[in-house]
C-alpha positions in Angstrom: -168.8 122.4 50.3 -169.2 118.7 50.7 -172.7 117.2 51.1 -173.9 116.2 54.5 -173.1 112.6 55.3 -174.7 110.4 58.1 -171.5 108.4 58.6 -173.4 105.2 59.4 -172.5 103.7 56.0 -170.0 104.5 53.4 -169.9 103.6 49.7 -166.9 101.5 48.7 -166.1 104.3 46.1 -165.8 106.9 48.9 -163.4 104.8 50.9 -161.4 103.6 47.8 -161.2 107.2 46.6 -159.6 108.2 49.9 -157.2 105.2 50.1 -156.1 105.7 46.4 -155.4 109.4 46.7 -153.8 110.0 50.2 -150.1 109.5 50.4 -149.1 110.8 53.8 -151.0 109.6 56.9 -150.4 111.0 60.4 -151.6 108.4 63.0 -152.5 110.1 66.2 -152.2 107.6 69.0 -149.7 105.3 67.2 -148.2 102.9 69.8 -144.6 101.5 69.8 -145.9 98.4 71.5 -146.0 95.6 69.0 -149.2 94.0 70.5 -151.4 97.1 70.1 -153.9 97.5 67.2 -152.4 100.9 66.3 -149.0 99.3 65.8 -150.4 96.6 63.5 -152.4 99.2 61.4 -149.3 101.6 61.2 -147.0 98.8 60.1 -149.6 97.4 57.5 -150.2 100.8 55.9 -146.5 101.6 55.8 -145.9 98.3 54.0 -148.5 99.2 51.5 -146.5 102.3 50.5 -148.2 105.1 52.6 -145.9 107.6 54.2 -146.9 106.9 57.8 -146.1 109.5 60.5 -146.5 108.5 64.1 -148.0 111.0 66.6 -147.8 110.3 70.3 -147.0 113.0 72.9 -145.5 110.4 75.3 -143.1 109.1 72.7 -142.1 112.3 70.8 -138.6 112.2 69.5 -138.3 108.4 69.5 -138.9 106.1 66.5 -141.5 103.7 65.4 -140.5 101.3 62.7 -137.7 103.6 61.6 -139.9 106.7 61.5 -139.6 109.7 63.8 -142.5 110.0 66.4 -143.8 113.6 66.8 -145.7 114.7 69.8 -148.2 116.9 68.0 -149.5 117.3 64.4 -148.0 120.8 64.4 -144.5 119.4 64.7 -144.7 117.4 61.5 -142.4 119.2 58.9 -144.3 118.0 55.8 -147.9 118.3 54.5 -150.3 115.6 55.8 -153.0 114.2 53.5 -154.9 112.3 56.2 -155.1 112.2 60.0 -155.9 108.8 61.4 -157.3 109.2 64.9 -156.4 106.2 67.1 -157.6 107.8 70.3 -160.9 107.7 72.3 -163.9 109.5 70.8 -163.6 112.4 73.3 -160.2 113.3 71.8 -161.3 113.6 68.2 -162.5 117.2 68.4 -159.2 118.5 69.7 -157.3 116.5 67.1 -159.5 118.0 64.3 -159.0 121.5 65.7 -155.3 120.9 65.6 -155.5 119.6 62.1 -157.4 122.7 61.0 -154.5 124.9 62.1 -152.1 123.1 59.8 -151.0 124.7 56.5 -151.8 123.1 54.2 -154.7 121.4 55.8 -155.1 117.6 55.6 -157.9 116.5 53.2 -159.2 113.7 55.3 -160.0 112.9 58.9 -160.3 109.2 59.6 -161.5 107.9 63.0 -160.6 104.4 63.9 -163.0 101.5 64.8 -165.0 102.5 67.9 -164.2 106.2 67.4 -167.1 108.4 66.6 -167.5 112.1 67.2 -170.2 113.9 65.3 -169.1 117.3 66.4 -165.6 116.7 65.2 -166.9 115.3 61.9 -169.1 118.3 61.3 -166.3 120.8 62.1 -164.0 118.9 59.6 -166.6 118.7 56.9 -167.5 122.4 57.3 -163.9 123.1 56.6 -163.9 121.0 53.4 -162.4 117.8 54.7 -163.7 114.3 54.0 -164.5 112.3 57.1 -164.7 108.6 57.9 -165.7 107.4 61.4 -165.7 104.0 63.1 -163.6 102.3 60.4 -160.1 101.1 60.2 -158.1 102.0 57.0 -156.1 98.7 57.4 -159.3 96.7 57.3 -160.9 98.7 54.5 -157.6 98.6 52.4 -157.5 94.8 52.8 -161.2 94.4 52.0 -161.2 96.6 49.0 -158.0 95.1 47.6 -159.3 91.6 48.1 -156.1 91.0 50.1 -158.1 90.3 53.4 -160.0 87.6 51.7 -156.9 85.6 51.3 -156.5 85.3 55.0 -160.0 83.9 55.7 -162.0 87.0 56.2 -165.2 87.5 54.2 -164.6 90.2 51.7 -168.2 90.0 50.3 -166.7 89.4 46.9 -167.7 86.0 45.4 -165.8 84.6 42.4 -164.9 81.2 41.0 -161.8 82.7 39.4 -158.5 82.2 41.0 -156.7 85.4 42.0 -154.0 86.4 39.5 -150.5 85.5 40.8 -148.1 88.5 40.6 -144.8 86.7 41.4 -143.5 84.4 44.1 -144.1 84.3 47.9 -146.8 86.1 49.8 -149.1 87.9 47.4 -149.7 91.5 48.1 -152.2 93.5 46.1 -153.0 97.2 46.2 -155.6 99.6 45.2 -153.7 100.8 42.1 -150.8 102.0 44.3 -147.1 101.5 44.2 -146.0 98.9 46.8 -142.8 98.7 48.8 -141.8 95.6 46.7 -141.6 97.9 43.7 -144.0 98.1 40.9 -147.8 98.7 40.8 -150.4 96.0 41.4 -153.7 96.6 39.7 -157.0 96.3 41.6 -158.6 92.9 41.1 -161.7 93.2 38.9 -164.7 91.2 40.2 -166.7 88.9 38.0 -169.7 91.2 38.1 -167.6 94.1 36.9 -166.5 92.2 33.8 -170.1 91.4 32.7 -171.5 94.7 31.8 
């Protein structure tokens, strides 16, 4: 059984470990409206090579960015590694209960920014799942890959070195994951990791 976590702070290694190992992410509360945060997060993660599955009862059977939208987790015909909850905190417990009924069970329950439900987290952890609350996988991916620093957001990584260029056009880096552009981009090593 996993150790008890307070969920007020996460080590980068914990978040990186999740983002490096999950492949299929079901986003509960994915929106087809291109001005909604869930749409941006869904699109961003899909572009980084994750197999994104949209879950939205009101849109079941339709498509989001070329992917079939399911009404419930139980309708998804393939194993899910991570459930990303993009719903209000009060809905997290029923989503976790639904995830626990899946075979095989997802390994991770991730609750988006502003979503925290300690009861849902405790239930998931008691059943061997990793939990992240009040974080966005899109933001965490960008921060940990240093990609978000390129667009003017403080990544808390200081370096006088220029980022390595991996080709032409917009640079996309990953957390040692295959990207849709083909190939694999290695994680950027910070200066303080080299001096050791």
